[in-house]
C-alpha positions in Angstrom: -6.7 13.5 1.5 -9.5 11.0 1.9 -10.9 11.0 -1.6 -11.5 7.9 -3.7 -8.4 8.8 -5.7 -6.3 8.6 -2.5 -7.7 5.2 -1.7 -7.2 3.9 -5.2 -3.6 5.3 -5.2 -2.9 3.5 -1.9 -4.4 0.2 -3.2 -2.2 0.5 -6.4 0.9 1.1 -4.2 0.0 -2.0 -2.1 -0.3 -4.1 -5.3 3.1 -2.8 -6.4 4.5 -3.9 -3.0 3.0 -7.3 -3.4 4.6 -7.7 -6.8 8.0 -6.6 -5.4 7.6 -9.1 -2.6 6.7 -12.0 -4.9 9.6 -11.1 -7.3 11.9 -11.1 -4.3 10.6 -14.6 -3.3 11.0 -15.9 -6.8 14.5 -14.5 -7.2 15.7 -15.3 -3.7 16.3 -11.6 -3.2 15.7 -10.8 0.5 16.2 -7.0 0.0 13.5 -6.9 -2.7 11.2 -9.0 -0.6 11.6 -6.7 2.4 11.1 -3.6 0.3 7.8 -5.0 -1.0 6.6 -5.8 2.5 7.5 -2.3 3.7 5.7 -0.7 0.7 2.6 -2.8 1.4 2.6 -1.7 5.1 3.0 2.0 4.1 0.2 1.7 1.6 -2.1 0.0 4.1 -1.4 2.9 6.5 -2.2 5.5 3.7 -5.4 3.7 2.8 -6.6 3.6 6.4 -5.8 7.3 6.8 -7.7 8.1 3.6 -10.7 6.1 4.7 -10.7 7.6 8.2 -10.5 11.1 6.7 -13.3 10.4 4.3 -15.5 9.0 7.1 -14.8 12.0 9.3 -15.7 14.4 6.5 -18.9 12.6 5.7 -20.3 13.4 9.2 
């Protein structure tokens, strides 16, 4: 973990969550909106972990 691939994967997952959230808003679907927000939060956590791992390995 901590490679550029991991960071890119997390960013893509965050984008997917943003799309789900916006679809939920457009459709008035609260479950889809919440799922998108949850996915974004998980992706932000994964990205932060990958960045921290990469920074630690660079030392």
